[in-house]
N, C-alpha and C positions, 0 to 999 in steps of 0.2 A: 523643134526640140524644146521642150519646156525646161526652164532653168531651175535647178534646185541644188544649192551648194550646202544643204544641211548636213549631209554625210561628211563632206570635206571639213566643215566647221567643227563637227563633233569629233572627228579624228584629230584635228589640230588641238582642240581643247583638251582632249584626253591626254595628248602628249605633253602639253604645256602646263596642265593643272591650273593653278591660280596665278601663274606668272604671265602677266600681260605682255611683258617685253619679249619673253620667249615665244609667245603666241604670234606676235608680229614678225619675229625673226623666222619662225617656221613657215609662216604664210609667204614671206618674201622669198625664202629659199625655194619653196614649191614653185612660185611664179617664175623665178629666175631660171630654174631648171627646165620648166615647161617652155619658156621663151627660147632657151638655148636649143631645145629639140625642134621647135618650130623653125628656128633659123636654119638648122640643118636640113629640115624638110624643104624649105624654100630653095636651098642651094643644091639639093640632090638632083643629079642628072642621069642616074641609073637606078635600076630596080633595087640593087643591093643597098645603096646608101639611103634610099627612100624608105625601104623596109626596116633598116636598123633604126633610123630616127623615129619612125612610126611605132615600132615595138618598144623603144625606150619611153616614148610618150605614153604609150598604153600601160607600161609597167609602172611608171610614175603615178598615173591616174589611179590604177588599181591599188597601189600602196597607200594612197591617201583617200581612197573611196570617193574619188571625184568622178561620178558617173557620167556627167555630160562630157567631160574630157575623154573618158574611156570610150564613149560612143563615137566621138569625133575622131579619135585615133584609129578606131576600127574602120571607120569610113575611109580614112587615109590608107590603111593597109589594103583595102580592096580597090583603091584607085591607082591610076598610072602615075609615075613620078611627075611632079610639078602640077598635078591636077588643081586648078585654081579653086574649085568648089570645096575640095577637102581642106586646102590651106585656109580659105576664108572661114570655114566652120570652126576650125581650131582657133583662129584669131578671135572670132566672136565669143567663143567660150572663155578664152583667157581674158578678154576685155570685161566680160561679166564678172569673172572672179576678181579682177582688179578693182572694179567699181564697188563690189560688195566689201572688199577689204578696206576701202576708204570710209565706210560708214561707221 
């Protein structure tokens, strides 16, 4: 999966305008929320909990136009609860978002 966070950056920039502090806060809130849903995915032991966490992650990604995360959440929705490949894909996407935020 090719990484492109341009749409996410554009969405955050549109919301924050020229306020650099707000931009950092929005990015941090996005990453925190995504990490919370990832944690719920990791702890899910049934289809219901897994699907709720994956749908929340998908909704978050769609709201912020984070296409790579949206694809990873969709993979999780198609996977069985606890599927390591789905979890690793989401972790990788969030790690790339985090690295790009530090630049």
